[in-house]
N, C-alpha and C positions, 0 to 999 in steps of 0.2 A: 419296814412296816407295811409295805404294799401286800407282802405275804399275809400278815395278821388281818389286814383288812378284808382280802380275799376270803379268808377262812370264815370270818365272822359273817360276810354276807352269804357264803355258802351254808353255814350254820342256820341262818334266818330262812334261807329257801327250803331246806330240808325239813326244818321244824315246822314251817308254816304248812308245807304240803302235807305232811303226817298229820298234823293236828286238825286243819281243815277238813281233810278227807274222813277222819274218824269221827269228828264232831258231827258232821251231817248224818254219816251213816249210822251212828249210835240212835239217834231219833228215829230214823227209817226201821231200823231194826226192831227197836221197841214197839213201834206202830204195827209193823207185821206180826209181832209175837202176841200183842194184847188188843189190837184194834182200838187202842185208846189214844186219841190226839193229846189229852191232858197229860198221860204218863209220858208220851214223847217228848213234849215241850219240857218236862221236867229234867231230861237229860242234860239240856243247855244249862238250867239253873244249877245242876251239880257241878258244872265245869267252872262257872263263874263265882259260885258262892264263897270258895276258899279265899278269893281276893280279899274279903273282909278280915281275914286273919293274917293279913300281910305283915302288919308290924311285929306279929310273934314269930311268924315264919321267917322273916327277914333277920331276926336276931340270930338264927342258926348260922347264916352267912357271915357274922362277925364273931361268932365263937369257934368255928371250924375253919379249916383250910379251904378256901372258896372253889379253886378249881376241881380238887378232889371230890368236893360235895356235889358240884354241878355234874361231873361226870358219873358219879354214884347215883344221882337222882335220874339221870338219862338211862343208865342201865336197869335200875329198879323199875322204871316206867316200862321198858321193853318187856320185863318179866311180867309185870302186872297185867298188861295188854294180852300176852299170850294165854292168859287165864280165861279169857273170852272163847277160847278154842273149845271150851267145855260147854258152852251155851248151845242147848239143843232144843229147848221149848219155852213156853211161858213161865216154868218153874225157876228158870235161871235168869229171868229179867232183872232181879235184884243185883246180880253180878254186873251187869252193864251199867247200873247206876252207881255201884261201888267203884267201878273202874273210871267212870266219868268224873266221881269226886277226886280219885287219885289223879286224874289227869289235871284237875284243876289246882291241887296242892303242888304237883310239880311244875306247873306253869309258873305259880308264884315265885317258887324257889329258883327256877332256871332263869326267868325273866330278871329278877333282882340280882342273881349271881352273875349273869352276863353284864348287866350295867355295871356291877362292880369291878368286873374283870376288864372291861374295855380300857379304862384309863391306864391300867397297868401294862396294856399292849400296844396302845397307840399314843401318839403325841397330842397334846391339847389341840393343835390346829387340825388334827385329822378327825377328831371326834364328831364334830357336827356333819361332816360329809358321810363318814361311815354310818352314823345313826340314820341319815336320810336314806342311804342305799339299803340299809337293813328294812327300814320302813317299806321302801319301794319293793323289795324282794318279798316281803310277807304279804303285801297287798297284792303283788302280782301272782302269788300262789293261790289266793282267793279266787282268782278268775278261773283257774283251771282244776284245782284240787277237789273242789265239790263235785264237779262233773266227772271226773276221774273216779273218785270214790264211788259216786252213785252208780257209774257204769260198771265197775268192777263188782259192786254189790249185786247188780242186776245179772251180771254175767255168771259169778261164781259164789255169791252169797257173802254174809258178814265175815265169815273165816278168812277169806281172801283178804279183805281189807284189814283185818286184824294183823295178818302176816307182814303186809305192806307197812302199816302204821307202826308196828314193832320193831321193824328193820331199821327205820329212820332214826330213832334215838341212839341206836347202836353206833352208826355211822357218825352222828352228831357227837357222841362221846369220844371218839377216836379224833375228830376234827379239834375238839377242846384240848385233848392232849397234845396236839401238834402246835398250838398257839405258844408263841414265844413271849413270856412276860418280862418286862423291863424292870419291874419292881417287885422284889420278892416279898416286901413287907405288906404290900396290898393283899397279897394271896395268904397271909399269915393268919393263924388263929388269935383273936382277942377277946377280952372279957369286957363287956359292957353293960350298963344298967338296962332296965326293962325297956318294953315297947314305947312308953311315952318319951324316952330319950331321942328316939328317932322323930317323932312328931316335933319335940322341942327344937331340934336342929333344923327341921323343915320350915318351921316358922320363924326361925331367928333372922334369916336373912330376907331382904324384900325380893331379890331376884328369884330365889326358889319359892317362896310364899306366893308370889304373885303369878308367876309362870305355870305353877301347878294348879292354882285356882282357876286360871283362864282355861287349861286344858280340861279340867273337871267340868267347867261350864259348857265348853264346846262338845265334850263327849255326852255329857248328860242331855243336852238339847238334841243331840242326834238320836238318842233314844226316845226322847219325848215326842219327836216328830214323826217316828215310824208309823203309827197308825194314821197320822196325818197324810202321809205320803200315799198310803193305800186309798184314802177317801179321795185324794185328789185324782188319782188314776181313775178308779172305778165310779165314784159317785159324781164328783164335780165335772169331770171331762168325758165320762162314759167310754173309757177305753177298757180293753181286755186286760184281765189280771196278767197275762204273759208280758204285758208292757213293763211290769215291774222288773222283769229280768233285764230289760234294755237299761233301765234307770241303774240297777245294781252294777251292771257292766260298765256303764258310764262313770260311776262314783269310783269303781275300782280302777279305771283308767286315769282318772284325775289323781287318785291316790299315788299311784306310780310316778306320775309327773310331779307331784308335790313332794315326794321323798327325794326325787333327784336333785330338786333346786333348793331344798331347805337348808343343806350344808352351807351353800354360797350366801344365803341371807344370813346365817348365824355368824358367818365370817365377817360379815359387814355391820351387823346390828346386834344388839343384845338380845338374850332369850325373851326378855319381857317384850321388846318390840315385836320380834317375830310371832310372839303369842298373842299380842294384841291384834296383829295383822290376820292371823288364822282364824281367830275367834270373830272378829268383825266380818271377815269374808264368809264365815259360815252364816252369820246372821243375814248377811246379803242374799246368800243362797236361799234361805228361808222365804225372804220376801218375793225372790224371782219365782219360786214355786207357786206362789199365789195367783200368778198370771193364768188367765183362762186360754192357755196356748201350749200344745203338747211339747213343741221345741224348747220352751221356757223350762220345762220339767227337765230335759235332758241336759241343757246348759247349767242349770242349777244343781244337778247331780255331779257334773264335772267339777264345778266350783267347790262344792262341798267336799269332794274327794281330795281337792288340792288344799283346802283350808284344814282338816283335821289333822293331817300329818305335820303340818306347820305348828300347830298347837302343841301337839303331843311331844314331837321331837324337840321342840324349844324347852319344854319343861323337864324332860329327860336329861338334855344337855346341861340345863341349869343345875340339877341335882348332881350330876357327875363332876361339874366344875367347882362346886360351892361346898359340898358335904365333905366332912373329914373322912379320910380314906378308911380309917379303923371303924367307921360307923356306916359306910356306904351301903352295906347290904340291908340293914334295918331302915335307913332312910329311904332308900329306893323302894323297898317294899311298902312302906307307909305311904310314899308318893303314889304308887300304884293303886293302893287302896282309896287314897283321896281322889284319883282322877277316874277310877272305874266303878268304885262303889256306889256313887249316886245314880248310875244308870239303871241299877236294879229297882229304884223308887220312881225314875223318870219314865220308864216304859210304861208300867201300869198307869201313872198319872196321865200320861199322853192318851193311852187307850180309853180311859174315861172321859177326858175332855174332848175327844174327837166326837162325841155326841152333840157338841155344838157346831160341828163343821170342821173341815179340814183347814180352812184359812185362819179362822181365830187361834188354832194352835200353833200355826206357823208364824203368826205375827206376834205371838206371845214369845215364842222361841227367839225370833229375831231381836225383839225388844231386850230380853234378857242378856243375849250375847253382845249387842251393841252397847247395852249399859255397862255391862263387865269390862268391855274393851275400853270404854270412855273412862270408867273409873280407874283402870290401871295406868292410864297415861298421866294421872294426876299424882304427883310425888313430890316430897319435899326437896327444895333446890340443893340442900346440903348432900343428897344422895345421887344427884345426877350423874357425876363422875363414876361412882361406885357402880352404877348399874350399866355403863357403856362397856366396861372391860372386866374380865375376870379378876377376882381379887388376887393380890401378889401372892398370897399364900397358896392359891390354887396351882401355881406352877413350881411350888417349892417341892424339891425331891422328898419322896417319902422317907429316905433314909434320915433326913433331919427334921422332919415334921410329920405328925400323923395326919395332916391335911394336905393331900396331894391334888393333881389336876384330875378333874373327873367331870365328864358330861354324857349325855345321851341315853336314849332308850326307845322302845318299839311302840309301834302302832298297832 
């Protein structure tokens, strides 16, 4: 199983590097071609918009063989990316938007597919650790990939970045093929009802329902406070805008640390408990950001970086360990939509609310996070034992039951 764990972490490294580099360069490329910051910002929206179609896209993973589908999506992504080699001027800007949208669709399919494949490749006790390592790998690439992509773009233009980004999914597809699956039934095609079935499974169990809700709150509040962070740096403390780079790097370092330790936390406590800790910790980081002291911003960024992977990995692990194997693709994609969809609304709301000042926004986010964490700790006494350990059916071999062991997912 160590071989499979190493393969999945390597996949996360390569995927994170390629996508992070291309996502940044797409916006820069559009800006250079059109001189429009608005159009440049829309490239990011094209990448994240497909997450809203997660319940429908996830259904493909439950109807088709999962590993072949994930491999095919990676190879198709490489081909689509290479179409950007035809971009020569503003007239081909639409192609960058189209490829960004395709990137978003592939992200939903690959992410949910990997979530569904992990339980078939690893034992239940390994899932929390590997999910955490994958999170750390992905966050680690965010520290270097944007700089590498921007540097390559400045050196040889967008076409050089396209070739690099197209090569990574090809290598990833090869690595997926090398993974040894323990359960053939998890990788087999099945027929299931519509997208609402995934939502029904997600809401049926308290552990999945609460863990995903906590992750959604933490992630949404991270977007809600984006503009407030800018305001605290430039308006409240009068620091240079370049200080934002220090904060982003600090949060990235915290995310790497958080991903490395979250597996051990999940081995000792339930996903709900770890999710509560992550959401509450993010709320505390928002309060620390309110201090009129720049080192407080750095500390808060590190704390936020630790907190978000805890909430996210806990939710992914809850989905993998509780959802039926035959519906894991649909449930995982639905969970992704629930966790990442709200941020599309939270960011503009936070941008509008920052007119009141950075501190009111940060305090509001802190109250919401702490209230969500407090609410999650209140549960019926009859369900206490069910939340402290995975359900017995989660460890049942897939050969005898359609509900295997399954946990974890990305940050």
